ROGUDO-992545 format. One record per atom (N, C-alpha, C, O): x, y, z. Coordinates in pm, 1 decimal. Atoms other than C-alpha are relative to their C-alpha. Layout:
REM ROGUDO-992545
REC      east     north        up
REC         X         Y         Z
...
This chain:
REM ROGUDO-992545
REC      east     north        up
REC      49.5     -32.4     132.9
REC   17544.4    7264.6   10338.8
REC     -49.2     145.0      -6.8
REC    -146.4     174.7     -76.2
REC      42.4    -139.3       1.2
REC   17519.2    7637.0   10401.5
REC      16.4      61.5    -137.9
REC     118.4      41.5    -203.9
REC     -12.1     -74.1     124.7
REC   17446.2    7848.0   10095.3
REC      49.4     141.1      30.3
REC      28.6     189.9     141.4
REC     -60.3    -131.1     -26.2
REC   17620.4    8187.0   10057.1
REC     -98.7     105.2      48.7
REC     -61.9     192.9     126.8
REC      98.2     -96.4     -47.1
REC   17298.8    8380.8   10107.7
REC     -26.4     -13.6     148.2
REC     -28.4      86.1     220.3
REC      27.3      20.8    -142.3
REC   17224.8    8224.7   10444.6
REC     124.2      28.7      83.8
REC     112.5      78.5     195.8
REC    -124.2     -30.8     -71.6
REC   17592.3    8253.4   10547.3
REC      13.5     150.3      18.6
REC      41.2     198.3     128.5
REC     -12.3    -146.0      -6.9
REC   17598.2    8623.7   10463.6
REC     -98.3      58.6     100.3
REC     -62.5     146.2     179.1
REC      99.9     -54.6     -90.8
REC   17276.4    8688.7   10651.8
REC      25.3     -40.2     144.1
REC      -5.8      36.0     235.6
REC     -37.8      39.3    -136.8
REC   17395.2    8491.3   10954.5
REC     104.2      97.1      54.5
REC      93.7     142.7     168.4
REC    -104.9     -92.0     -43.0
REC   17704.9    8711.8   10970.6
REC     -58.6     138.3      27.5
REC     -29.3     200.1     129.9
REC      57.4    -134.1     -14.2
REC   17506.7    9031.3   10920.4
REC     -87.2      10.7     124.9
REC     -80.4     110.0     197.4
REC      85.1      -4.0    -119.9
REC   17252.8    8944.5   11190.1
REC      84.5      -2.4     126.6
REC      56.5      70.0     222.2
REC     -84.7      10.1    -119.0
REC   17525.5    8848.5   11436.0
REC      71.5     132.2      28.2
REC      77.1     177.3     142.6
REC     -74.7    -124.4     -19.4
REC   17725.5    9165.9   11379.4
REC     -92.3     115.5      39.3
REC     -49.7     208.9     107.2
REC      96.8    -104.7     -34.1
REC   17411.9    9379.7   11410.5
REC     -86.4     -37.8     120.1
REC    -173.5      38.3     162.5
REC      72.8      51.3    -116.4
REC   17278.7    9171.9   11700.6
REC    -151.3      -3.4     -27.1
REC    -232.6      41.1      53.9
REC     139.9      15.1      40.0
REC   16954.2    9099.2   11517.4
REC     -36.4    -147.8      -2.9
REC      48.7    -233.2     -27.7
REC      48.3     138.3       5.6
REC   16744.0    8784.0   11534.3
REC     -53.4     -31.1    -138.8
REC     -97.5      57.8    -211.6
REC      61.3      43.1     125.6
REC   16634.1    8583.8   11235.0
REC    -151.3      15.6      11.2
REC    -206.2       6.5     120.9
REC     145.8     -12.9      -5.4
REC   16268.8    8635.9   11139.0
REC     -65.5    -123.1      63.2
REC     -26.9    -236.6      35.2
REC      68.3     110.5     -68.2
REC   16036.4    8426.4   11355.1
REC     -62.5     -97.1     -98.8
REC     -76.2    -215.9     -69.7
REC      66.3      84.7      99.0
REC   15869.3    8295.5   11039.5
REC      93.6    -102.8     -62.7
REC      47.8    -189.1    -137.6
REC     -91.6     101.3      51.7
REC   16184.2    8098.4   10954.0
REC      -7.2    -129.6      80.2
REC      64.4    -225.4      51.2
REC      39.3     124.9     -65.7
REC   16051.3    7841.5   11200.4
REC    -146.3     -22.8     -36.6
REC    -232.9      57.5      -1.6
REC     132.7      19.3      59.4
REC   15745.3    7690.0   11034.1
REC     -61.1    -133.2      41.8
REC       9.5    -231.7      63.3
REC      71.8     122.5     -33.4
REC   15479.5    7433.4   11120.4
REC     -11.6     -91.5    -121.7
REC     -37.0     -46.4    -233.4
REC      25.6     103.8      99.8
REC   15461.7    7108.8   10923.6
REC     -85.0    -104.5      71.3
REC     -32.6    -190.8     141.8
REC      88.1      86.8     -77.3
REC   15158.6    6925.9   11053.6
REC       5.1      38.8     146.4
REC     -10.5     156.0     180.7
REC      -7.2     -26.2    -144.0
REC   15192.7    6892.6   11430.5
REC     140.8      35.0      45.6
REC     161.1      70.4     161.8
REC    -138.7     -28.6     -35.0
REC   15569.5    6946.8   11421.5
REC      43.9     129.8     -69.2
REC     -33.4     191.9    -142.3
REC     -52.9    -120.4      63.8
REC   15791.0    7236.3   11312.9
REC     137.8     -30.0     -57.4
REC     205.2    -123.8     -14.9
REC    -134.3      10.1      54.7
REC   16103.6    7276.8   11104.4
REC      63.4     138.3       0.8
REC      -4.2     239.9     -15.1
REC     -77.5    -122.9       7.8
REC   16375.1    7539.2   11116.2
REC      48.3      11.6    -143.5
REC     127.4     -70.7    -189.6
REC     -34.4     -14.2     141.3
REC   16410.7    7667.0   10760.5
REC     145.7      38.6     -21.3
REC     195.3      35.3    -133.9
REC    -141.5     -35.3      10.4
REC   16766.7    7777.7   10837.2
REC      91.1    -119.2      25.6
REC     213.4    -107.2      18.1
REC     -76.8     120.9     -27.6
REC   16875.0    7422.3   10920.8
REC     -55.7    -115.1     -83.4
REC    -167.6    -108.6    -134.3
REC      48.0     124.1      58.1
REC   16851.3    7078.4   10766.7
REC     -23.7     -98.9     113.0
REC      45.3     -94.6     214.9
REC      28.6      97.1    -104.6
REC   16703.8    6795.1   10967.5
REC    -147.3     -36.1       1.4
REC    -226.3      13.8     -78.7
REC     136.6      48.8      -8.6
REC   16384.8    6623.0   11069.6
REC     -88.3      97.8      77.0
REC     -37.8     175.6     157.9
REC      91.5     -81.3     -80.1
REC   16073.6    6799.2   11202.7
REC      11.6     -35.6     148.5
REC      33.4    -151.4     184.2
REC      -9.5      18.6    -144.5
REC   16079.8    6845.2   11580.4
REC    -113.8      76.3      65.8
REC    -192.2     142.7      -2.0
REC      99.6     -79.1     -71.8
REC   15857.3    6991.1   11850.3
REC      40.1     147.7      -5.2
REC     156.8     181.0     -25.5
REC     -30.8    -143.9      -0.7
REC   15830.6    7369.1   11864.2
REC      98.0      34.9     111.7
REC     186.6     118.5      94.0
REC     -90.7     -24.7    -111.9
REC   16002.3    7363.5   12203.2
REC     143.3     -30.6     -39.3
REC     234.2      47.6     -11.3
REC    -136.4      39.1      38.8
REC   16302.5    7177.8   12059.0
REC      53.6      92.3    -109.5
REC     172.0     126.1    -109.7
REC     -45.3     -89.1     106.9
REC   16314.8    7400.0   11749.6
REC      47.0     133.2      56.7
REC     150.1     186.1      15.0
REC     -38.9    -127.4     -60.9
REC   16325.3    7714.6   11961.8
REC     126.2     -15.3      83.7
REC     211.7      73.3      85.8
REC    -119.5      26.0     -79.7
REC   16581.7    7559.8   12194.4
REC     123.2      -8.3     -89.4
REC     227.5      48.9     -57.6
REC    -112.2      14.5      92.7
REC   16805.2    7466.1   11901.1
REC      35.5     134.4     -64.6
REC     153.3     164.2     -84.6
REC     -24.9    -132.2      55.9
REC   16764.7    7813.4   11748.2
REC      80.1      84.6     100.1
REC     173.1     155.1      60.7
REC     -73.3     -74.9    -102.1
REC   16883.0    7966.5   12077.9
REC     143.9     -48.2       9.5
REC     236.0      31.5      27.0
REC    -136.1      55.3      -6.9
REC   17182.0    7730.6   12082.7
REC      85.5      50.5    -116.0
REC     200.9      88.9     -96.8
REC     -72.9     -48.2     117.1
REC   17283.6    7828.9   11730.3
REC      26.7     150.0      11.3
REC     137.0     196.3     -18.0
REC     -16.6    -144.4     -14.7
REC   17225.9    8198.8   11798.7
REC     107.9      33.4     102.9
REC     180.4     131.7      87.8
REC    -101.3     -25.3    -103.2
REC   17445.4    8175.3   12109.3
REC     141.1     -12.6     -56.4
REC     231.9      59.8     -15.6
REC    -130.8      14.9      64.5
REC   17734.9    8055.2   11894.1
REC      31.6     123.7     -84.6
REC     140.6     180.1     -75.8
REC     -22.5    -115.7      87.2
REC   17692.0    8335.6   11640.6
REC      11.0     130.0      78.7
REC      70.5     225.9      29.6
REC      -8.1    -120.9     -81.5
REC   17655.3    8592.3   11921.4
REC     144.5      32.3      37.9
REC     175.0     145.6      75.1
REC    -140.3     -21.4     -32.5
REC   18028.7    8546.9   11982.4
REC      79.6      58.3    -117.0
REC     196.7      93.2    -102.2
REC     -70.0     -45.6     119.8
REC   18114.2    8660.9   11630.4
REC      59.9     140.2      13.7
REC     173.1     160.8     -29.9
REC     -57.2    -134.2      -9.2
REC   18160.3    9032.9   11711.8
REC     129.2       7.6      81.7
REC     205.6     103.0      66.9
REC    -121.3      -2.7     -82.0
REC   18436.0    8944.3   11961.2
REC     100.3    -107.4     -40.9
REC     201.1    -126.5      27.1
REC     -88.7     108.3      43.9
REC   18599.3    8659.5   11768.3
REC     132.1      55.7     -51.7
REC     135.1     161.8    -114.0
REC    -131.1     -39.8      50.7
REC   18971.8    8683.2   11691.8
REC      17.2     -39.8    -145.7
REC      79.3      32.3    -223.8
REC      -8.8      52.7     136.2
REC   18941.9    8474.7   11373.7
REC    -135.9     -57.3     -36.4
REC    -204.2    -115.0      48.2
REC     127.6      53.2      47.1
REC   18639.3    8380.1   11165.0
REC      26.4     -97.9    -114.1
REC      96.7     -65.2    -209.7
REC     -10.6      99.5     106.4
REC   18619.3    8062.1   10954.9
REC    -137.1     -12.2     -65.9
REC    -236.9     -40.2       0.6
REC     125.1       2.4      74.6
REC   18353.6    8068.8   10683.9
REC       3.2    -116.7     -97.7
REC      84.4    -119.2    -190.1
REC       8.3     116.4      88.1
REC   18259.5    7739.2   10519.2
REC    -116.0      14.1     -96.8
REC    -228.5      44.2     -56.7
REC     102.3     -10.0     103.4
REC   18069.3    7741.5   10192.0
REC     -34.0    -139.6     -50.2
REC      55.0    -215.3     -88.9
REC      38.4     137.0      29.4
REC   17868.4    7430.6   10113.1
REC     -66.2     -24.1    -133.6
REC     -37.8    -123.9    -199.8
REC      75.5      24.9     122.5
REC   17637.9    7472.3    9815.7
REC     -49.4     132.5     -55.5
REC     -64.3     230.0      18.0
REC      50.3    -121.5      63.6
REC   17513.0    7729.1    9566.6
REC    -151.5      -1.9     -14.9
REC    -210.4      96.1     -60.7
REC     144.5      12.0      12.3
REC   17154.1    7606.4    9577.2
REC     -68.3      34.6     131.3
REC     -15.8       7.3     239.3
REC      75.6     -32.8    -119.6
REC   16893.0    7734.0    9817.6
REC    -135.8      55.9     -38.5
REC    -181.1      42.4    -152.2
REC     130.4     -62.2      21.4
REC   16563.7    7914.4    9854.5
REC       5.2     143.6      49.7
REC      73.6     173.6     147.6
REC      15.6    -137.9     -45.3
REC   16482.2    8283.2    9883.0
REC    -145.8      21.6      37.4
REC    -235.5       5.5     -45.3
REC     134.2     -36.6     -45.5
REC   16179.9    8377.8   10091.1
REC     -22.9     144.8     -41.1
REC      32.7     236.4      19.4
REC      19.5    -134.5      54.0
REC   16057.0    8677.4    9894.8
REC     -63.9      94.0     102.8
REC     -31.6     212.7     106.4
REC      67.6     -85.0     -98.1
REC   15836.1    8804.4   10178.0
REC      96.9      51.1     106.0
REC      89.4     167.0     146.7
REC     -93.1     -37.2    -106.7
REC   16116.2    8807.0   10434.7
REC     132.8      51.6     -53.2
REC     209.9     113.2      20.5
REC    -131.6     -32.4      52.9
REC   16407.6    8865.8   10200.3
REC     107.5     -87.2      62.1
REC     223.2     -46.0      71.7
REC     -90.9      89.4     -72.1
REC   16569.1    8569.6   10376.5
REC      34.9    -121.9     -84.3
REC     -52.3    -183.7    -145.5
REC     -44.0     123.8      63.2
REC   16777.1    8290.0   10226.6
REC     -15.6    -113.6      99.6
REC      28.5    -102.9     214.1
REC      23.9     114.2     -87.2
REC   16674.6    7952.8   10369.7
REC      46.2    -127.3     -70.2
REC      70.7    -128.5    -190.8
REC     -46.4     128.6      53.5
REC   16778.5    7589.9   10324.5
REC    -113.5     -88.8     -48.1
REC     -91.6    -183.4    -123.6
REC     113.0      85.6      31.9
REC   16431.7    7446.1   10288.1
REC    -126.3      83.1       7.5
REC    -123.9     197.7      52.3
REC     129.2     -68.0      -6.9
REC   16065.7    7539.0   10258.3
REC     -98.1     -91.5      72.4
REC     -74.6    -211.9      82.4
REC      92.9      82.5     -77.7
REC   15764.4    7421.1   10459.2
REC     -51.9    -121.8     -74.5
REC     -67.0    -228.6     -15.2
REC      50.0     113.1      78.5
REC   15635.1    7200.6   10177.3
REC      96.1     -21.0    -116.7
REC      80.9      39.6    -222.8
REC    -104.4      18.6     100.2
REC   15933.8    7075.0    9981.3
REC     -54.1     -62.1    -129.1
REC      -3.1     -33.4    -237.4
REC      52.4      67.3     119.7
REC   15726.4    6862.3    9742.9
REC     -89.1      91.5     -82.9
REC     -95.4      78.4    -205.2
REC      85.6     -95.9      71.2
REC   15482.8    7142.3    9655.0
REC      22.4     139.6      59.0
REC     -63.8     191.7     129.7
REC     -32.0    -129.8     -59.5
REC   15652.1    7471.6    9744.8
REC     -91.4     111.4     -51.2
REC    -137.9     108.4    -165.2
REC      76.1    -117.9      38.0
REC   15460.5    7797.7    9741.3
REC      91.9      90.1     -82.3
REC     166.5     170.8     -26.9
REC     -93.1     -72.3      86.3
REC   15639.6    7945.9    9440.0
REC     -30.8     149.3      -7.6
REC      49.5     225.8     -61.0
REC      26.8    -143.6      -8.6
REC   15467.7    8281.2    9493.3
REC      84.7      63.2     108.7
REC     120.4     180.7     100.6
REC     -79.9     -52.9    -111.4
REC   15664.4    8318.6    9815.6
REC     145.0     -45.3      -7.5
REC     236.5      33.5      16.4
REC    -134.8      55.9      -3.5
REC   15965.2    8090.4    9778.4
REC      55.3     -18.4    -141.5
REC     -10.9     -74.4    -228.9
REC     -65.6       9.1     130.6
REC   16206.2    8110.4    9486.3
REC     123.5     -89.5      10.4
REC     210.2     -66.6      94.8
REC    -122.4      80.4       7.2
REC   16459.9    7839.5    9404.4
REC     111.8      85.8     -56.9
REC      92.1     158.7    -154.1
REC    -114.3     -76.4      51.0
REC   16802.2    7992.6    9357.1
REC     119.3     -93.6     -18.2
REC     147.3    -178.5      66.5
REC    -126.8      66.7      25.3
REC   17116.8    7849.4    9202.9
REC      97.7     111.7     -35.2
REC      88.9     170.6    -142.9
REC     -83.1    -119.9       9.8
REC   17389.1    8109.7    9247.2
REC     121.4     -22.0     -88.4
REC     180.9    -129.8     -87.8
REC    -126.0       3.1      72.7
REC   17673.6    8188.0    9009.4
REC     106.2      69.4      84.4
REC      76.3     120.8     192.1
REC    -111.2     -52.5     -79.4
REC   18014.4    8311.5    9125.0
REC     -18.8     148.1      31.3
REC      12.0     192.0     142.1
REC      21.1    -143.3     -23.5
REC   17924.5    8680.3    9083.8
REC    -101.2      23.0     111.7
REC     -82.5     110.4     196.4
REC     102.6     -14.7    -103.5
REC   17613.5    8639.0    9298.6
REC      56.4     -36.4     137.0
REC      28.8      31.4     236.0
REC     -62.9      39.6    -127.0
REC   17811.8    8455.7    9568.0
REC      84.1     114.9      54.7
REC      76.4     146.2     173.5
REC     -84.4    -111.6     -43.4
REC   18060.0    8744.5    9581.1
REC     -83.9     120.0      43.6
REC     -52.9     185.1     143.4
REC      85.8    -113.9     -33.5
REC   17785.0    9007.0    9583.9
REC     -66.9     -18.8     136.0
REC     -86.8      78.1     209.4
REC      63.0      28.0    -128.2
REC   17620.8    8837.7    9881.4
REC      99.9       3.7     114.9
REC      70.7      58.0     221.5
REC     -94.2      19.3    -110.0
REC   17932.1    8764.7   10084.7
REC      91.7     119.0      25.6
REC     131.2     141.8     140.0
REC     -97.3    -108.0     -21.0
REC   18155.8    9067.7   10028.7
REC     -46.9     100.8     105.1
REC      31.3     133.9     194.2
REC      42.5     -93.8    -105.5
REC   17942.2    9312.8   10233.3
REC       2.9     -61.8     139.6
REC      37.0       5.5     236.9
REC       0.3      66.7    -130.0
REC   17909.0    9056.0   10512.7
REC     142.1     -13.1      54.2
REC     165.5       9.1     173.0
REC    -138.2      13.3     -44.3
REC   18284.2    8993.7   10524.6
REC      58.1     134.9      40.9
REC     138.3     142.2     134.0
REC     -48.2    -133.9     -36.5
REC   18351.3    9367.6   10534.3
REC     -55.2      42.5     135.2
REC       8.0     120.7     206.2
REC      56.9     -31.3    -131.3
REC   18121.8    9390.7   10836.9
REC      85.3     -53.2     114.7
REC      75.7      -5.3     227.7
REC     -83.7      60.5    -103.6
REC   18373.9    9178.1   11025.5
REC     114.8      91.6      41.8
REC     191.1      58.9     132.7
REC     -92.5    -102.4     -46.5
REC   18592.7    9485.2   11047.9
REC     146.5     -29.3     -19.0
REC     229.9      20.5      56.6
REC    -141.1      25.3      27.5
REC   18913.8    9350.2   10901.4
REC      62.6    -109.4      83.0
REC     181.4    -137.4      66.3
REC     -58.7     111.1     -76.1
REC   18959.1    9065.5   11150.7
REC      27.6    -115.1     -95.9
REC     -40.9    -128.6    -197.3
REC     -36.5     108.5      91.9
REC   19123.6    8757.9   10993.7
REC    -117.0     -92.8     -30.3
REC    -189.2    -135.3      59.9
REC     105.9      90.0      45.8
REC   18883.3    8544.5   10790.1
REC      62.3    -108.7     -84.7
REC     137.2     -80.3    -178.1
REC     -39.4     113.5      82.7
REC   18954.1    8197.8   10655.0
REC    -122.4     -50.8     -74.6
REC    -222.1     -88.8     -13.2
REC     106.4      56.0      82.7
REC   18733.0    8090.4   10366.7
REC      33.1    -143.5     -34.8
REC     148.1    -175.7     -64.7
REC     -16.8     137.9      43.6
REC   18683.5    7723.2   10292.1
REC    -120.8     -41.7     -83.4
REC    -228.1      17.7     -73.7
REC     110.9      66.0      68.9
REC   18470.8    7514.8   10059.7
REC     -13.4    -137.8      62.3
REC      82.6    -214.9      63.6
REC      16.5     127.6     -68.4
REC   18324.1    7218.0   10241.4
REC       8.0    -115.3    -100.7
REC     -57.3    -110.2    -204.9
REC     -20.2     109.0      96.2
REC   18430.2    6891.4   10073.6
REC    -116.3     -97.5      -9.7
REC    -133.0    -163.6    -112.2
REC     110.2      96.7       2.7
REC   18123.7    6687.3   10165.5
REC    -101.4      33.9    -107.0
REC    -145.6     148.6    -114.6
REC     100.3     -26.9     103.7
REC   17883.5    6652.6    9871.8
REC    -138.5      11.2      60.4
REC    -165.2     -45.8     166.2
REC     137.9       2.1     -46.2
REC   17518.7    6735.0    9911.8
REC     -71.8    -117.0     -66.5
REC     -35.8    -161.4    -175.5
REC      67.9     122.2      45.3
REC   17277.7    6448.4    9868.6
REC    -138.4      27.8     -56.4
REC    -205.1     -63.5    -105.1
REC     123.4     -41.2      65.3
REC   16972.0    6642.9    9753.0
REC      29.2     127.5     -77.7
REC     124.3     199.5     -47.3
REC     -22.0    -122.3      76.5
REC   16941.1    6919.7    9499.1
REC    -133.8      60.7     -34.8
REC    -235.6      -8.3     -40.8
REC     121.8     -70.3      35.9
REC   16686.9    7184.4    9404.9
REC      -8.4      21.4    -150.6
REC    -117.2      40.6    -205.1
REC       0.3     -14.0     145.4
REC   16792.6    7216.4    9041.9
REC     -42.7    -132.5     -62.0
REC     -64.6    -230.6       9.0
REC      42.9     121.6      67.9
REC   16695.2    6959.7    8779.5
REC     116.4     -87.8     -41.9
REC      96.3    -195.2     -98.6
REC    -116.9      79.8      35.9
REC   17049.9    6837.2    8729.2
REC       9.8    -123.8      88.3
REC     -42.7    -126.7     199.6
REC     -36.4     114.6     -83.3
REC   17164.3    6496.6    8849.4
REC      78.0      51.3     120.1
REC     154.9     146.6     107.4
REC     -60.3     -51.3    -122.7
REC   17284.0    6537.9    9208.5
REC     152.9       4.2      -9.3
REC     214.3      95.0      46.7
REC    -146.3      -0.2      12.7
REC   17645.5    6447.6    9117.8
REC      44.8     117.0     -87.0
REC     143.4     184.0     -56.1
REC     -31.7    -112.8      87.5
REC   17649.4    6701.5    8834.7
REC     -22.9     131.7      74.4
REC      59.8     222.5      66.8
REC      31.7    -122.3     -73.4
REC   17483.5    6965.6    9053.9
REC     105.3      28.0     106.8
REC     145.9     142.6     126.1
REC    -101.0     -17.4    -103.5
REC   17733.7    6906.5    9333.1
REC     132.2      47.6     -59.6
REC     196.5     137.2      -4.9
REC    -125.2     -39.1      64.2
REC   18031.4    6933.8    9098.0
REC      -2.8     146.5     -42.1
REC      93.7     219.8     -20.6
REC      13.8    -140.2      40.3
REC   17903.9    7262.5    8955.7
REC       2.7      91.2     122.1
REC      68.9     195.0     121.1
REC       7.3     -81.5    -120.8
REC   17827.6    7396.6    9303.2
REC     137.6      23.6      59.7
REC     172.4     137.1      92.1
REC    -132.7     -13.9     -59.3
REC   18176.6    7327.9    9437.1
REC      91.0      84.9     -88.2
REC     170.3     164.0     -37.1
REC     -83.6     -78.4      90.5
REC   18340.6    7475.5    9125.4
REC     -33.2     148.8      11.1
REC      57.0     232.4      15.2
REC      41.8    -139.5     -12.0
REC   18137.5    7796.7    9153.3
REC      47.9      58.5     133.1
REC      99.1     170.3     136.7
REC     -43.5     -48.7    -130.7
REC   18212.7    7829.9    9524.5
REC     150.9      20.4       4.8
REC     199.9     114.5      67.1
REC    -146.8     -13.2      -0.7
REC   18583.8    7773.8    9463.3
REC      43.1     125.7     -75.3
REC     134.0     196.0     -31.2
REC     -31.1    -121.0      76.4
REC   18593.6    8049.1    9198.8
REC     -33.4     124.4      83.4
REC      45.6     218.6      89.9
REC      39.9    -113.8     -82.1
REC   18403.7    8286.6    9427.4
REC      94.3      18.8     118.1
REC     130.7     131.5     151.5
REC     -91.4      -9.2    -113.4
REC   18628.9    8204.7    9721.9
REC     133.5      60.1     -42.0
REC     193.8     136.2      33.7
REC    -125.1     -57.5      50.7
REC   18933.7    8289.0    9509.8
REC     -12.4     151.6     -11.5
REC      79.8     224.5      24.9
REC      20.5    -144.6      13.5
REC   18787.6    8632.7    9434.5
REC     -11.3      67.2     136.5
REC      47.9     172.8     158.8
REC      20.0     -58.6    -132.3
REC   18680.8    8698.1    9794.0
REC     129.7       2.6      81.8
REC     147.2      88.2     168.6
REC    -126.3       5.8     -72.5
REC   19026.8    8601.2    9920.1
REC      91.0     117.7     -32.5
REC     194.9     135.1      31.1
REC     -77.2    -120.1      30.6
REC   19156.9    8919.7    9758.8
REC     -36.0     115.4      93.8
REC      33.5     217.0      95.3
REC      38.7    -104.3     -94.6
REC   18975.5    9125.4   10025.1
REC     101.1       7.2     114.2
REC     160.2     -94.6     150.2
REC     -93.2     -12.4    -113.1
REC   19190.7    9263.3   10309.7
REC     -38.5     -90.8     116.3
REC    -154.1     -93.3     158.6
REC      22.4      85.9    -115.7
REC   19226.5    9012.9   10592.5
REC     -63.8    -133.0     -30.7
REC     -86.2    -212.6      60.5
REC      67.3     125.1      37.5
REC   19064.9    8727.9   10396.9
REC      98.2     -92.2     -70.7
REC     172.2     -48.6    -158.9
REC     -86.0      98.3      65.3
REC   19249.9    8410.7   10299.1
REC     -82.9    -125.4     -27.9
REC    -184.4    -150.8      37.0
REC      67.1     126.4      33.1
REC   19145.6    8082.2   10140.9
REC      84.2    -115.0      50.4
REC     203.8    -122.7      22.0
REC     -68.7     120.6     -45.4
REC   19235.4    7756.1   10312.4
REC     -48.2    -118.9     -81.8
REC    -168.7    -142.7     -89.4
REC      39.0     104.6      95.2
REC   19239.7    7456.9   10073.6
REC     -39.8    -133.2      63.5
REC       8.7    -238.8      22.8
REC      48.0     124.8     -58.7
REC   19064.3    7204.0   10294.7
REC     -73.8     -85.7    -101.2
REC     -65.3    -208.5     -97.5
REC      72.0      72.8     104.9
REC   18846.8    7109.3    9999.3
REC      96.9     -78.5     -87.2
REC      74.7    -196.0    -116.2
REC     -97.8      66.7      86.5
REC   19149.1    7030.3    9784.2
REC      72.6    -112.9      72.4
REC     100.0    -217.5      13.5
REC     -67.3     104.9     -77.0
REC   19320.0    6833.6   10061.1
REC     -88.7    -124.0       8.9
REC     -41.9    -236.5      -8.7
REC      92.0     112.8     -15.8
REC   19010.4    6618.8   10113.3
REC     -23.8     -72.3    -131.5
REC     -16.4    -195.0    -137.4
REC      38.1      63.6     125.7
REC   18920.2    6557.9    9751.4
REC     119.2     -57.7     -75.5
REC     100.8    -140.4    -164.8
REC    -116.8      57.6      67.5
REC   19277.7    6484.4    9642.1
REC      16.8    -147.5      32.6
REC      84.3    -220.8     -39.6
REC      -6.6     141.2     -36.7
REC   19238.8    6152.4    9821.5
REC    -109.0     -83.8     -63.5
REC    -116.4    -204.4     -39.8
REC     108.2      74.3      64.3
REC   18936.0    6057.2    9612.8
REC     -96.7     -58.3     101.6
REC    -114.9      -2.2     209.7
REC      99.0      60.2     -89.4
REC   18678.8    5827.8    9770.2
REC      63.6     -53.5     127.5
REC      -6.3     -78.8     225.6
REC     -68.5      47.5    -121.6
REC   18943.8    5709.2   10019.1
REC     -20.1      96.7     115.4
REC     -17.4      55.3     231.3
REC      13.5    -100.8    -104.6
REC   18890.2    6035.1   10210.0
REC    -132.5      -9.7      75.2
REC    -147.2      47.4     183.3
REC     134.5      -1.4     -54.8
REC   18526.8    5954.6   10283.0
REC     -35.7    -133.0      66.4
REC      21.7    -238.0      37.6
REC      56.1     120.9     -59.2
REC   18337.1    5710.7   10499.1
REC     -74.1     -78.7    -108.2
REC     -82.6     -35.6    -223.2
REC      68.0      85.8      98.1
REC   18142.1    5431.6   10331.2
REC    -121.6      66.9     -63.0
REC    -165.7      27.3    -170.9
REC     117.1     -67.6      56.7
REC   17848.3    5668.8   10279.8
REC      38.3      98.8    -110.0
REC     -49.1     155.5    -175.6
REC     -50.4     -93.5     102.0
REC   18068.3    5882.1   10047.4
REC     -48.9     143.2      21.4
REC     -52.3     222.8     -72.4
REC      45.8    -135.1     -34.3
REC   17936.2    6192.3   10225.7
REC      87.1      60.7     109.9
REC     130.8     175.2      98.9
REC     -73.6     -51.3    -114.8
REC   18121.7    6227.3   10556.0
REC     149.1     -35.0     -11.5
REC     185.6    -145.8     -50.9
REC    -143.7      24.0       2.6
REC   18499.4    6265.4   10577.1
REC      40.2     -94.7     111.7
REC     -20.3     -96.0     218.9
REC     -55.9      86.3    -103.9
REC   18698.8    6005.0   10765.8
REC      66.4      85.9     107.6
REC     118.5     193.7      79.1
REC     -54.8     -76.8    -111.2
REC   18817.4    6118.4   11108.3
REC     147.5      33.1     -20.7
REC     191.8     143.3      11.5
REC    -142.8     -26.2      17.6
REC   19183.6    6082.5   11016.2
REC      24.8     106.5    -106.7
REC     123.5     179.7     -99.2
REC     -13.2    -104.3     101.8
REC   19133.6    6302.2   10709.2
REC     -31.9     136.7      60.1
REC      37.3     234.9      33.2
REC      33.0    -124.8     -69.5
REC   18963.5    6569.1   10920.4
REC     117.1      43.7      86.7
REC     152.7     161.5      90.3
REC    -113.4     -31.6     -87.5
REC   19253.8    6547.7   11164.7
REC     116.5      56.3     -80.4
REC     182.2     151.2     -37.7
REC    -110.0     -46.8      83.7
REC   19505.1    6592.7   10885.7
REC     -25.5     141.9     -50.7
REC      65.2     225.1     -53.1
REC      34.6    -134.1      49.0
REC   19321.7    6895.1   10746.0
REC      18.5     103.4     110.7
REC      74.7     210.4      87.0
REC     -14.1     -92.9    -112.4
REC   19307.5    7060.2   11089.4
REC     147.2      22.2      32.7
REC     187.9     134.4      62.8
REC    -143.1     -14.8     -27.0
REC   19677.5    6991.1   11143.4
REC      66.6      92.5    -101.0
REC     149.8     175.7     -65.1
REC     -54.2     -88.3     103.1
REC   19760.6    7156.4   10811.7
REC     -39.8     145.9      25.3
REC      41.1     237.3       9.2
REC      47.4    -135.7     -24.9
REC   19549.8    7457.5   10901.0
REC      73.5      63.1     117.7
REC     115.1     178.7     110.3
REC     -67.7     -52.2    -115.9
REC   19707.1    7497.2   11242.9
REC     147.6      29.2     -28.1
REC     202.4     128.9      19.0
REC    -141.0     -22.1      32.3
REC   20058.6    7460.4   11105.2
REC      19.6     122.6     -88.5
REC     123.0     189.1     -82.2
REC     -10.3    -113.8      92.1
REC   19987.6    7726.0   10841.9
REC     -30.9     132.6      67.8
REC      27.1     235.3      32.3
REC      46.5    -126.5     -55.0
REC   19818.2    7984.3   11063.2
REC      29.9      20.4     148.3
REC      26.0     133.3     197.2
REC     -18.7     -14.8    -145.3
REC   19896.0    7913.1   11427.5
REC     140.1     -34.4      44.2
REC     168.3     -34.6     164.0
REC    -137.5      36.3     -38.3
REC   20262.1    7813.4   11416.7
REC      77.2     122.4      46.3
REC     194.4     111.4      82.4
């Protein structure tokens, strides 16, 4: 469920070999949460360990032959103090609105955030995708189904524009998955079935690695 702001900043930090601000790991009672990830509160030790694991993956970005960028949702939070896009805030039920701003991005904003980050990749091949899995929570006041539909439509429009950049292409994994309707998903209607994932990967490999 990555939002374009956090995706862009992940790329920028990796290419510049910078760490995310330490304050993006926050205490919630006796536990901590990583504001750049979704999930349950954990111990500080585990949060730092997981942050290192994620950072180790992104550290390979400057030497990657191909980069795949998945866009999940247009909703997120902006930490005004850090200038950082995050997925959650320390107190989701009563957020500090002086520091954290809810954002719902339009297509122009998505492009403005991602284009500089994609250019930082130095022209290496980039595949853009829109993740087919719906999000199950929303920050806007819309019904979650309505919010999800709008989010995917905005991301698809933005991806079309970004695919005009040199070295950038759009892979229609979203369209392949959703063309099967609810049949493509597990019973939870959130996660794709394994055979659908396999089919999407096969299509991608046949198109780009044949």
